[in-house]
C-alpha positions in Angstrom: 5.1 -80.2 34.2 2.8 -77.7 32.7 4.2 -74.2 31.9 1.7 -72.5 34.2 2.6 -74.8 37.0 6.3 -74.3 36.5 5.8 -70.5 36.5 3.9 -70.6 39.7 6.5 -72.8 41.3 9.3 -70.4 40.2 7.4 -67.5 41.6 6.9 -69.3 44.9 10.6 -70.0 45.2 11.4 -66.4 44.5 8.9 -65.2 47.1 10.4 -67.7 49.6 14.0 -66.4 48.9 12.9 -62.8 49.4 11.1 -63.6 52.7 14.1 -65.5 53.9 16.4 -62.6 53.2 14.1 -60.2 54.9 13.9 -62.5 57.9 17.7 -62.8 58.1 18.0 -59.0 57.9 15.5 -58.6 60.8 17.2 -61.2 63.0 20.7 -59.9 62.3 20.0 -56.2 62.9 20.9 -54.6 66.2 17.6 -52.9 66.8 18.7 -51.2 70.1 21.7 -49.6 68.3 19.6 -48.6 65.4 17.0 -47.0 67.6 19.6 -45.1 69.6 21.6 -43.8 66.6 18.9 -43.2 64.0 15.6 -42.8 65.9 16.6 -41.1 69.1 13.5 -40.0 71.0 15.2 -36.8 71.9 14.9 -35.9 68.2 11.7 -37.5 67.1 9.8 -36.4 70.2 11.3 -32.9 70.2 9.0 -30.5 68.4 11.7 -27.7 68.5 14.0 -29.7 66.3 11.2 -30.6 63.8 10.1 -26.9 63.8 13.6 -25.7 63.0 14.0 -28.3 60.3 10.7 -27.3 58.7 10.7 -23.5 59.2 14.3 -23.0 58.2 15.6 -26.1 56.4 12.5 -27.0 54.3 11.6 -23.3 53.7 15.1 -22.5 52.4 15.3 -25.6 50.3 12.0 -24.8 48.6 13.0 -21.2 48.1 16.4 -22.1 46.5 14.7 -24.7 44.4 12.0 -22.4 43.1 14.5 -19.6 42.2 16.8 -22.1 40.4 13.9 -23.7 38.6 12.3 -20.5 37.3 15.6 -18.9 36.3 16.9 -22.1 34.8 13.6 -22.5 32.8 14.1 -19.0 31.3 17.7 -19.8 30.4 16.6 -23.2 29.0 14.0 -21.6 26.8 16.6 -19.2 25.3 19.1 -22.0 24.8 16.4 -24.3 23.2 15.4 -21.5 20.7 19.1 -20.9 19.9 19.6 -24.6 19.2 16.7 -24.5 16.8 17.9 -21.3 15.2 18.7 -21.3 11.4 21.8 -19.3 12.3 24.8 -21.5 12.8 26.7 -19.5 15.5 23.6 -19.5 17.7 23.3 -23.2 17.4 27.0 -23.8 18.1 27.0 -21.5 21.2 23.9 -23.2 22.7 25.1 -26.7 21.9 28.5 -25.9 23.5 26.8 -24.5 26.6 24.5 -27.5 27.0 27.2 -30.1 26.4 29.6 -28.3 28.7 27.3 -27.9 31.7 25.7 -31.4 31.3 29.2 -32.8 31.3 30.2 -31.2 34.6 29.3 -32.4 38.1 26.8 -30.0 39.8 29.0 -29.8 42.9 32.0 -28.6 40.8 29.9 -25.8 39.2 28.7 -24.7 42.6 32.2 -24.6 43.9 33.4 -22.6 40.9 30.6 -20.0 41.3 31.2 -19.8 45.1 35.0 -19.6 45.1 36.6 -19.8 41.6 34.7 -17.0 39.8 34.8 -14.5 42.7 38.6 -15.0 43.1 39.4 -14.9 39.4 37.2 -11.8 38.6 37.0 -10.1 42.0 33.2 -10.3 41.7 30.8 -11.2 44.4 27.6 -12.9 43.2 24.3 -11.3 44.3 23.3 -12.9 47.6 26.8 -13.9 48.6 27.4 -17.6 49.1 23.7 -18.4 48.7 23.5 -16.5 45.5 26.6 -18.2 44.1 25.2 -21.6 44.9 21.8 -20.9 43.4 23.5 -19.5 40.2 25.4 -22.8 40.0 22.1 -24.7 40.1 20.6 -22.4 37.5 23.4 -23.0 35.1 23.1 -26.8 35.5 19.3 -26.8 35.4 19.2 -24.6 32.3 21.4 -27.0 30.4 19.3 -30.0 31.2 15.9 -28.3 30.7 17.1 -26.8 27.4 17.3 -30.3 25.9 13.8 -31.1 27.3 12.3 -27.9 25.8 14.0 -28.5 22.5 12.6 -32.0 22.3 9.2 -30.6 23.2 9.3 -28.0 20.5 10.3 -30.5 17.9 7.5 -32.8 19.0 4.9 -30.3 18.0 3.5 -31.4 14.6 4.9 -29.3 11.8 1.3 -29.0 10.4 0.6 -26.7 13.4 3.3 -24.3 12.3 2.3 -24.5 8.6 -1.3 -23.8 9.4 -0.4 -20.7 11.5 1.9 -19.4 8.8 -0.8 -19.9 6.2 -3.0 -17.6 8.3 -0.5 -14.8 8.0 1.2 -15.2 11.4 4.9 -14.2 11.6 7.5 -16.8 12.7 7.8 -15.2 16.1 4.1 -15.0 16.7 3.7 -18.6 15.6 6.3 -19.7 18.1 4.8 -17.7 21.0 1.1 -18.4 20.3 1.1 -21.9 18.7 4.4 -23.9 19.2 5.5 -23.0 22.7 2.2 -23.6 24.5 1.9 -27.0 23.0 5.6 -27.8 23.7 5.3 -26.8 27.3 2.2 -29.1 27.6 4.3 -32.0 26.3 7.2 -31.4 28.6 5.4 -30.9 31.8 6.2 -34.4 33.2 10.0 -34.1 32.6 10.1 -30.5 33.9 8.3 -31.7 37.0 10.9 -34.4 37.3 13.7 -31.8 36.9 12.1 -29.8 39.8 12.3 -32.9 42.0 16.0 -33.3 41.0 16.6 -29.7 41.9 15.1 -30.2 45.3 17.7 -32.9 46.0 20.5 -31.0 44.4 20.1 -28.1 46.9 21.7 -30.5 49.3 25.0 -29.8 47.5 24.9 -26.3 48.7 26.2 -27.4 52.1 29.8 -27.2 50.8 29.8 -23.4 50.5 28.6 -22.5 54.0 25.6 -20.6 55.1 24.5 -18.2 57.8 22.2 -19.9 60.4 19.0 -18.6 58.9 20.1 -19.5 55.3 20.7 -23.2 55.8 18.9 -25.6 53.6 17.6 -29.0 54.9 20.8 -31.0 54.6 23.1 -28.4 56.0 20.8 -27.9 59.0 20.6 -31.7 59.6 24.4 -32.0 59.4 24.8 -29.2 62.0 22.5 -31.1 64.3 25.0 -34.0 64.2 27.3 -31.9 66.5 24.8 -29.8 68.4 21.3 -29.9 69.7 19.3 -32.7 71.4 20.5 -35.5 69.0 24.2 -34.5 68.9 26.4 -37.6 68.4 23.6 -39.6 66.6 22.4 -39.7 63.0 18.8 -39.0 64.0 18.7 -35.5 62.4 19.7 -37.1 59.0 16.8 -39.5 59.3 14.5 -36.6 60.1 15.8 -34.7 57.0 15.3 -37.8 54.9 11.7 -38.1 56.0 11.1 -34.4 55.1 12.7 -34.9 51.7 10.4 -37.9 51.0 7.3 -35.9 52.1 8.2 -33.3 49.5 9.5 -35.5 46.7 7.3 -38.6 46.7 4.0 -36.7 45.9 5.9 -34.9 43.1 7.2 -38.2 41.6 3.7 -39.6 41.8 2.4 -36.5 40.0 5.0 -37.1 37.3 3.8 -40.7 36.8 0.2 -39.6 36.7 1.0 -36.9 34.1 2.9 -39.4 31.9 0.0 -41.8 32.0 -2.5 -39.1 31.2 -0.4 -38.0 28.3 -0.2 -41.5 26.9 -4.0 -41.9 27.2 -4.6 -38.6 25.3 -2.3 -39.5 22.4 
């Protein structure tokens, strides 16, 4: 048997197995129960529930994400520059911070900021529970984005720095005008990916409790499990999942496009 024939035969068998598994799944599923518990018409056909999920849940999710991303990016830039500093103590502090917060679960950091720190220091974070949760996301995002920015800065060819210095530019001016703009251009795809991860991480904020108008998407969907037109079903969770996908899928496609574009321009 020729190699090409054997390859086509193998592919045909794999397609047949996949189709068979899908057929078994379709036949074994209890579609009536699935429709009742996950796609209840009272939720999908109710504009009021969609409106609240969008105008409260999605809005707050995007606001918390934007604040955490911008503040985390500023923190990450400071940490990245500290890690690249010629002064040892700055490098040690930045490295310890990055390793510490990258090694902790985001949920644990959020709980510490919401409950542990206020109890230990008798200090209430700005914004109360919401502020504490967002600060937790900032601390985590800053640690991850710091490594991304550091890699981007180090990826800028040294010849760029040397050329700028030969023109009489100071080290600080060289970093601001030459190195950082190129570094940010390099790290746009991973930073966009970090933004997507932050959108999903806002779901962890449900553990700290919110006022009605402060709830993000997951918290609002969870509350709908026990109240509202779809109480007692998981329809609100499916609705939230759809809204998350509407937000995140275009962003992940943007990341893929940016990565391909960067590969073509190298």
